N, C-alpha and C positions, 0 to 999 in steps of 0.2 A: 709196221705199227699195227697194234691190235685195236679192236673196238674199245677195250677198257682204257687203253692209253689215251684215246681221243675222247673219252666220255666226258661230257659236260655236266655241271650241276643241275639240280631240279629246275632252276631258272637259267636257261642258257644265256640270256641277255646279260647276266652278271659277268660273262667272259668278255663282253664287248669293250669295256674300259681297258682290260688287259691288252687286247689287240690294239686299241688306240695308242696306248703307251708304247708298246713294242714297235708299232709302225712309225710313231713320231721319232723314236730313237733311230730307226732305220733311215728315215728321210733326212735326219740331221747328218748321219754318216755319209749319205749320198751327196751332201753339199760339196764333199771333196772330190766328187766325180767330175772329170773333164773329158773332152773329146778324145784325148790320148789314152788316159788310164781306163776309160770305160771299156776298152777292148783288150785290156791286159788279161792274162790267164788267171784262173782261180784254182782252188783245190779240187774242183770237179773236172774230170778228164774231158777235154774237148770244149769246155764252156769258158767263155770270157765273162767279165762282169756284166756286159750287155746281155748275155744269155741268162744270167741269174736274175737280173732285174726284170727282164721280159717274162721269164718264167713266173716270177712272183705276181706280176700283173695278170698274166693269163690264168694263174691259179685262183686269184680273186674272182675273176669272171667265171671260172669253172664252179666255184663254190656258190656264186649267185645262181647258176643253173640248178644246183642241188636245192637251194632254198625255193626256187621257182617250182621245182618238182614237188617239194613238200607243201607249198601253198596251193597249187592247182590240182595235184594228184595226177598230172600228166608226166609220164616218164621223160626226164630231161637230163641226160648224162652230163657229166662235167665237160667232156670234150666229144666232138663228133666222132673222133677216132684218135688212137695214139699217134698215128702217122700225121694227122692234121695238127695235133698238139705240138709235135716236134717241129713241123714245118712252120707253124706260127712263131715258135720261140726263135727258130733260126732266122726267119725273116725280120723279126723285130730287134735282133741282137746287135745289128750294125748301126742303129740310129745314134744321133748325137746325144751327149749326156743329158742335156736339158729335156729332150724328147723322152728319154728313158725315165727320168724323174717325173715328168708331167704325167705320163701314162700310168705309172705306178700309183701316183697320188689319186688320179681319177678312178682307177679300178678299186682302190681302197674305199673311196667314197661310195661307189656303187654297191660294194659288199656291205658296208655299214648300213646304208639305206635299206637294202633288202632284208637285213637281219632285224633292224628295228621295226620294220613294217610287217614282219611275219607274225601272225596271230599266235598266241601262246600255245594253243592246242596243236598247231601245225609243227611244232618242234618235235613231236613224237611221231610224225608221219614217216613211213618207210622210204628210204633212198638206197642207193648203192654208190660207193665211192672208190677212187683209186684205180690203179691199173688192173687189179684183179676183180673189180666190181664187188668189193666187200659189202655185204648187206649191213644196214644199220638204220638209224633214224636221224632226222635232221639235227638233233642236238649234238651230233658229232662235229658239225661244221665249225663252230668257234674254236674248238681245241685244235682241229686240223690246221686252221689258219695260224694259230699261235706257234705251232711246231714249225710250219713253213717259214714264218718270218724270223723266228729266233735262230733256227739252224742256218738258213741261207744268209742271214746277216753276217754270221761268222765266215761263211764261204767267200764273201766278197774280199776278204783280206785287206780291209781298210781300217784296221785298228780295233774292231769289235771282236772279242775273243770269248771262249767259254766262261772265263772268269767274270764276264759281264752279264751272263744269263741270270735272270731273277731266281732267287733261291727256291721259291715254290715251284717254278717251272722245272728246275733241275731235280728236285726231290721227287715230284710226281712222275716225271719222264724216266728217271733212272729206275724207279721201282717197277714200272711196267715194261720198260725195255729189257731189264734183267730177267723179268718173268716171261718174256715172249719166247716160249719154248714150243717145240724143239728148235734149236738153232740149226739153220741149214748147213752150217760148217761142222756140226757135230762136236764142238768144243764144250768142255766142262771146266768150271772154275768157281771160286768164291770171290765176290767183290766185297771189300771192306771200305766203307766210306768213313774216313777218319773224322771228318767234321760233323757228320750226323751220328756217329757211333752206331752204325747199322751195318749188317751184312746181308748179302743177297746171294743165294745159291743159284748158279747158272749150270744147268745139267746135273749130273749125278755126283761128281767129285772133281778133284783137281787142285791146282795151286791156289793160294790166296793172293789176290791182287789188291793192294792197298793204295789209297790216295784220296784226295778231296773228291767230293761227289761230282763236281763239274768236270774234273779231269777224268774220272771213270766214265761218265756219260759221253764225253767227247771221244774217248777211245772206242767205246762200244759202237758209236754210230759213225766211226771213220773220220772224225774231225780232229784227231790227234794221233801221233805215233806212239803215245803212251810212255814217252821218255821221262815223264814226271811221276810215274807209278812205280811201286815196289812189288816184287814177286817173291813169294815164300812157298816152297824152298827156292833159293836163288836159281834163276834160269831165264830163258827168253819168254816174252809174252806170247800167249797163244796167237796163232794167225787166224784172224777173224774173216768171215765171209762178208760179202757186201751187205750193208744195212738197207732194208726195204728194197 
């Protein structure tokens, strides 16, 4: 993800209602979680649903750390270390379904409280986020959370699919994900979003890949095999590298 992808509007608090809606939908989906299926596998290698839900909770707390950094000026990374992040996710992943839901709900409330309490001027304070310590400002936080909630909601494989993503989320994320160059895998192609009547150049040249915008986005970020897309000239889809 680039800084542009995660950029929030002039008033970052306008993103908060979007996060509330996305999280409410996620929590509704998680009502179907029980102690057996909570530990079923997901589309993420090595991760169960318990891992995904725990990650979402720990991500919320990590974003609270970034808002604390912005508010106080004291460097407060998202996680103490990547190793600690991974250990915390692993440790929390085996909990019962009710505990997973409860912790996710409480972490969401902590994040929303921190965001609403942040002075407007602090949203432009410098921070660094992600595994590569990408420099940015605090106004990146709300969009980062929206991406986490929407994408990992699909990863749970509990009935929420890319076709359920909000249209504005798909449009903005497709635009920036397609423009996130150069791709590590060196692939070049043209994306044609049939519902938006827009094309996106990825790299220098290559085949045209057509489909609905959410299908294109899902394929780009590894949440679909692209079987619902068309390639012109006819041939296999490019083999994409790992997203993020």
